[in-house]
C-alpha positions as CSV (number, residue, x, y, z in Angstrom):
1,M,122.3,158.0,116.3
2,K,119.0,159.1,114.2
3,K,120.6,157.7,111.2
4,K,121.9,154.2,113.0
5,I,118.2,154.0,113.9
6,I,117.0,154.3,110.5
7,A,119.6,152.0,108.8
8,V,118.6,149.2,111.4
9,V,114.9,149.6,110.7
10,I,115.4,149.5,107.0
11,L,117.8,146.4,107.4
12,G,114.9,144.8,109.4
13,V,112.2,145.3,107.1
14,I,114.7,144.3,104.1
15,L,115.3,141.2,106.1
16,L,111.6,140.7,107.0
17,L,110.5,141.0,103.0
18,G,113.3,138.6,102.1
19,V,111.7,135.8,104.4
20,V,108.6,136.6,103.1
21,I,109.6,136.3,99.5
22,Q,111.4,133.3,100.2
23,K,108.8,131.6,101.9
24,N,106.3,131.9,98.7
25,I,109.2,131.1,96.5
26,D,110.2,127.1,95.7
27,V,113.6,126.5,94.2
28,V,113.5,123.5,92.0
29,D,116.4,121.3,91.0
30,V,115.8,119.9,87.4
31,N,118.8,118.6,85.8
32,N,121.1,120.5,88.0
33,T,119.6,123.6,86.8
34,R,117.8,126.1,89.7
35,E,115.0,128.0,88.6
36,N,112.3,129.7,90.8
37,V,109.0,128.5,90.8
38,L,105.9,130.5,92.2
39,I,104.0,128.6,94.6
40,D,100.3,128.3,93.8
41,E,97.6,128.3,96.6
42,Y,95.5,124.8,96.3
43,I,92.1,125.4,95.7
44,P,89.6,122.6,96.2
45,E,86.9,122.2,93.3
46,E,84.1,121.8,96.2
47,E,84.3,123.2,99.3
48,I,83.2,120.8,102.1
49,S,79.7,121.5,103.2
50,K,78.7,121.7,107.2
51,E,76.4,118.6,106.4
52,Q,79.2,116.6,105.0
53,N,82.0,117.5,107.9
54,R,79.0,116.6,110.3
55,V,79.1,113.0,109.1
56,T,80.3,109.9,111.2
57,I,80.1,106.2,110.7
58,V,78.8,103.9,113.0
59,T,78.6,100.0,113.4
60,L,75.4,98.1,113.8
61,Y,75.5,94.4,114.1
62,F,72.2,92.3,112.7
63,V,71.5,88.8,113.0
64,D,71.3,87.2,109.3
65,F,68.6,84.5,110.2
66,A,69.5,82.9,106.9
67,T,73.1,82.0,107.7
68,G,73.0,82.1,111.2
69,N,76.0,85.0,111.4
70,I,75.9,88.2,113.0
71,V,76.9,91.1,110.3
72,P,78.2,94.1,110.6
73,E,76.5,97.5,108.7
74,A,78.3,100.5,108.6
75,R,75.9,103.6,108.6
76,S,76.5,107.4,107.7
77,L,74.7,109.6,110.7
78,D,75.2,113.6,111.2
79,V,76.6,114.0,114.2
80,K,73.8,116.2,115.3
81,E,71.6,112.9,115.6
82,L,74.0,111.3,118.1
83,M,74.8,114.4,120.6
84,E,71.8,114.5,122.8
85,E,70.9,110.5,123.1
86,P,73.5,108.3,120.9
87,Y,72.7,105.0,122.8
88,K,68.8,105.2,122.5
89,K,69.6,106.4,118.4
90,V,71.5,103.5,117.7
91,I,69.4,101.0,119.5
92,Q,66.5,102.7,117.1
93,L,68.1,102.0,114.4
94,L,68.8,98.3,115.3
95,I,65.1,98.3,116.2
96,D,64.2,99.7,112.3
97,G,66.1,97.0,110.7
98,S,69.1,96.5,108.6
99,E,69.0,98.7,104.8
100,N,70.0,95.2,103.4
101,D,66.8,93.7,102.3
102,S,67.9,90.2,102.5
103,I,68.6,90.5,106.2
104,G,65.8,92.8,107.4
105,K,64.7,93.0,111.1
106,S,66.8,90.9,113.7
107,I,64.6,92.6,116.9
108,P,61.4,91.1,116.8
109,E,58.4,93.6,115.2
110,G,56.8,95.3,118.0
111,T,59.6,95.6,120.5
112,I,59.9,99.1,122.2
113,L,62.7,100.7,123.9
114,N,61.6,102.0,127.0
115,S,64.8,103.7,128.5
116,V,68.7,103.3,128.2
117,S,71.0,104.7,130.4
118,L,74.7,104.7,131.4
119,N,76.1,104.1,134.6
120,A,79.9,104.5,135.2
121,E,80.8,102.0,132.1
122,E,77.5,99.8,131.9
123,L,74.8,100.5,129.6
124,T,71.5,99.7,131.0
125,I,68.8,98.8,128.1
126,D,65.3,98.4,129.0
127,F,63.1,96.9,126.3
128,N,59.5,96.1,126.6
129,E,58.1,92.0,126.3
130,N,58.2,91.6,122.7
131,F,62.1,91.7,122.6
132,V,61.9,88.2,124.2
133,S,58.1,86.7,123.3
134,N,59.0,85.7,120.2
135,F,62.4,83.9,121.3
136,E,61.1,81.5,123.9
137,T,61.0,78.5,122.0
138,E,64.2,79.6,120.1
139,P,67.0,80.2,122.7
140,E,69.7,80.1,120.0
141,K,68.2,83.0,117.7
142,F,67.5,84.9,120.8
143,L,71.3,84.6,122.0
144,L,72.1,86.0,118.3
145,V,69.6,89.3,118.9
146,V,71.2,89.6,122.1
147,N,75.1,89.4,121.1
148,S,73.8,91.9,118.2
149,V,72.5,94.7,120.3
150,V,75.6,94.0,123.0
151,N,78.2,94.2,120.1
152,T,76.6,97.3,118.6
153,C,76.5,98.9,122.0
154,L,80.2,97.8,122.9
155,E,81.1,99.8,119.7
156,F,81.2,103.0,122.0
157,N,84.5,103.8,123.9
158,D,82.8,104.4,127.5
159,V,80.7,101.4,127.2
160,S,82.2,98.2,128.6
161,S,79.5,96.1,129.6
162,V,75.5,95.9,128.8
163,K,72.7,94.6,130.9
164,F,69.2,94.1,129.5
165,L,65.8,94.4,131.6
166,I,62.7,93.9,129.9
167,N,60.0,96.1,131.4
168,G,62.4,97.3,134.0
169,E,62.7,94.1,135.4
170,A,65.2,91.3,135.2
171,Y,65.0,88.7,132.9
172,R,65.8,85.1,133.3
173,G,69.1,84.2,131.2
174,L,69.9,88.2,131.0
175,E,70.3,89.0,134.6
176,E,74.2,89.3,134.2
177,A,76.0,92.2,132.1
178,F,78.0,91.0,128.8
179,V,80.9,92.2,129.2
180,K,83.7,93.8,126.6
181,S,86.1,91.0,126.2
């Protein structure tokens, strides 16, 4: 009985070794001849750094006043920058302006983001009065700027509408929320 158990254990070890060896050998058929080739482990030339692994791309929309179009601009950001206040970070990037010198800033100089909050799926953005002051006489340009902010914010999956406030108050023409279509 003892010899039988030892024989079964040895047979099990041999089978296990056979499976392990078979997984490390690839049989290649070249011109109908078989030969065994060892598979080497792939070692990348350069490891991906933690910083590279944390990068994400966001799309910002800016107004090109020369053409009257809203143009997308992709930005690479460290995910850590977006973790705490993603909406505030993205809107601040809009305020800072495009990296393309021919486009520059869409949002008027001196605009300050007072607050931004998400309630259900509605993002409420509160700017100071500079956001609207330069567009009193140019409503078409103002609508382009508003749409650039809305398009940027609707890139977030958890945002389906955007509402604007000026110094905590509704502003004429911006009372309704802009909804994702």
